[in-house]
C-alpha positions, 0 to 999 in steps of 0.5 A: 240238728236243733229239734226245736225252735229254742233249740235252734235259737240257742245255737244261734246264740252260742254261735253269735258268741263265738261271733263277738269274741272273734271280732273283738280280739280282731279288732283289738289286735288291729287297734295293737298292731296296725299302724296308722297309715294302714288303718286310714287305708282301710277307711276306719281312720281319719288323720289327721283331722281339724276340729271345727264347731262344738254345740249342742244340737237339737236332741240335746246332746253335746257334738263336735264337728271334726274334718280330714284333711288328707287322704280325702280319696280313700272310702271309709266305715265311718256312719250314724251309731257307730262308736268312735274313739280320738287319739292323739299321735303327738305323743312326746315318747311318738306314742299313739295316746287313745283319749279317755272316752268314746263317741258317737258318729252323728253325722258324716260325709265324705270329708266331715264329721258330727260326733257325739261327746260324753259332755262339753268336757270332752272338748277340752282334750280335743283341743289340748291334742297336738295330732288329732286323729279318730277311728271306729271302735268295737261295737258293744252295742250291737251284740248287745241288743242282739243278745238280749232279742235272742233272749227274749225270743227264747224266754217268751212263753205265751206272748206273740213273739213266742207264736212267731218263734214257732212259726217261723222255726216250727211246725207251727202254720202261717195264717192268712186272710181269705179276701178277693185279690186287689188289682193293680194294673201298674203291676207285673202278674208276680209283683201284683200276687207278692203285694195280695200275699202281703196283704193277706198274711197273718204272721208272715210273707217273704217277697223275694226279689231277683236282681231288677225284678222291682222288688222296691217297687213292690214292697212300697205298694206293700207299705202303701196298701197296707196302709189303708188298713193300719195307721203305722208301720215299721219299716227297718233294713240292716243297713243305713243305706238301705234304710235312706234307700226303701225311705227315699221311695216311699217320700216320692210315693207321698207317704208321710215318713220319720226317720229315726237316725241320719242318712249315708247320702247326705242332701235336703230331701233326705235330711228333712224326713230324719227326726232330728231335722223335724224336731228342729223345725218343730214350733215349740223347739224355739221355746224348748232351745231357750229353756235347754239353754236357760238350764245350762247357764244356771248350772255354769254360773252357780257351778261353786254353789247352788241355793235352793231357790236356785236349783228349784227353778232348774227343776222346774226348768227342766220340768218344762223342757220334758214336758214339750219334748214329750210334746214334741215327740207325740207330734212328730210319730203322730204325723208319720205313716211309716217310721225307718230306722235299721234294725238295731236303730228299733230298739232306740229309746225313742222307739220304747213305748211303740208297738206295730202291727206290721214290720217290713224289713227290706233286704232281709238276706243281709241280716243276721237273725238276731239283728232281725229280732231285735225289730221283730220284738216290736211288731205282730207281723213281719213281711221280709223281702229280699234276696238270699241268692244275692248277698249274705250277712258278714260273719268274721268268724268261720267256725261261726260261718260253718255252723250257720250263724250267716243262714238268715231268718229268710232264708229259714222261713223260705224253707220251713214256710214256702207257701208264705214266699212270693219270687217276682219274675219279671226283671227290667234292668239287663239285657237278656242273654246277661239276665239268662244265666243268673235265671238258670243257675241261680233261680231255677229258670224262673226269672225272665226279662221284659219286652223293653229290655231283652235286646237292650244294647249300646252298639249294633250287633254287640255280644252282651257278655265277653270273658277276657282270658288273661291266662296268656298275658302273665297276669298273676295274683298277690296276696297283699294282707289279710283286710285288703286280700289279693291283687293282680297288676298285670290284670288291673292293667288289662281291665282298664285297657279292655274299657278304654278298648270298648268306650272308644268304640262307643265313642266319647261324644256318645258317652258324654251325650248319653251319660252313659255309665261304667262301673268297674267290680272287683270281689278284692279292695285291694285290687279296687284301691289299685284300679283306682290309682290306675284310672286317675293316671291315664288320661284316656278316662278323665273326660269320663271321671263322672261317669265311672264308679270303681268298688266292691262287689258289696259297694256295689249291691243294689247298684246298676251301670250300663257297663259293668267290668270284673276283674277277678284277680285270681290266677294260680296253679292249684286252682285256688280260688278262696273268696270267688267260692261264694257265688252269692257274690258273682251272682250280683257281680254279673246282674250290675250291668244292664247292657254290656258286661266284660268279664277279665279271669284266668280261665284255667284257674277258674274254670276249675269250679262248675259255677265259672266252668259253666259261665265261661261255656255261656259267655263263649257261645254267646260270642261264636 
């Protein structure tokens, strides 16, 4: 066990190296051995592609639009900042040929992607490909940033990083200001306490928000009040989606936000506060654009021979362009009260000279510690918000996981500095019966339901939670492949039959009039794909298509639905449940439902684990 903060971080560094090597090896194996069709189905590849327009964007990056023309119903994993590699699958010998450059995702929605290219010369390679495709490339940059952040924290001797390091991991106490607590009549008592703790914190505070307890509401309030004392704050999260979510709520509160990077959920509202859109909307941008165009024209016309006068003109124009770019950038940053980006986005060159009094990290329980330090290097104090009883960070290397790489900075501070933690205790999402089990198992029974949701339901005399035992249904699991996991086709059929029966009870007109929404969840990707296929084939569900979402547990993080149906998949004589041993994932799954939760699973297999045994018994008491 590490005996000092530096030794703890050194151990993190070693575990991160293990994860890096493992992920890189997995990627190389996948790139070499996985056929094209499987890559497409896994959402890491678009093929075939059509090429749209190419142009210089407002940040003077050369970009190209590409569109996928097939398999448009497959969820993909492309997002802003990810490196990609183009390939040609139409070579004479039938071999896939990688094009000699790497691009970066600038913008992506369902079927359209804008990719930053190294330069215009790369476009010729794309246009020359007979059967063009694009796939995710291994992201070296993220690991480089994490390694660099850990080294910086370990090497700091007497600076603020060293102080925070020794507070988070050592015995150094966390400081607090003293003042009369502020009143927030629109918040409940635990939310008020959390906001005041954030405002008092000199070094660190944690907002622990169980499902439905208004963590985002509390965090927005804390940011709003902090901005009465500070001119600007940095707000980060692990994923682009989480950054989008908190940014949107801050904008709704009237706070000027500058989003570094492009959003996942593409709409005009989200795009309007991105750095790129704000940059091109600046009054000085047309002049900058014309100067850049003039520079490119001079380069093109004088490619074969460049006189001294032309060189001087190019240099003069370039100096003027740099001056304008800096002026626009300063203007945008001066107007913003919140700078929002991912944790790795905090290393952007746009933020190179910026420091912040306060850093807020949302969904901190899903971020590796090393990723958090990337952003912490730019701040004097840190506020973390999240729930370490829900989804953990993604770690693919078993040895690194076992060694503690998935133990987040938030978890360590909760353990080491419990006085810095505020637990939100009133939930506003679920029927009390649904919440009670989660509260008892994960939160020591401290979370209670607000009166307005305590008895919420769809049907009179309805049982809020139901377990459909698939033990006698000949529902057996099958192994598909490593990336997709398990599938249980009979259970999938029964899942949709159970949902159909419940929706029939409610009635079509009421569902449509009240827009009762439904989520179908499975921990396994293969089961999700199969459920989606079945759903499309069943005419019964056609009128409700816009109201039903089928996804993995991870895909439902942060979301909620009126009705949730969960297919647990596992059914075997040995009682092996694999992935389902991660109880934090199950906590997410069972707490997505507002009014009705239907669980399908083999009771004989699952109840050999204490958690599922307790859950099964709890639901049985509700049904009695």
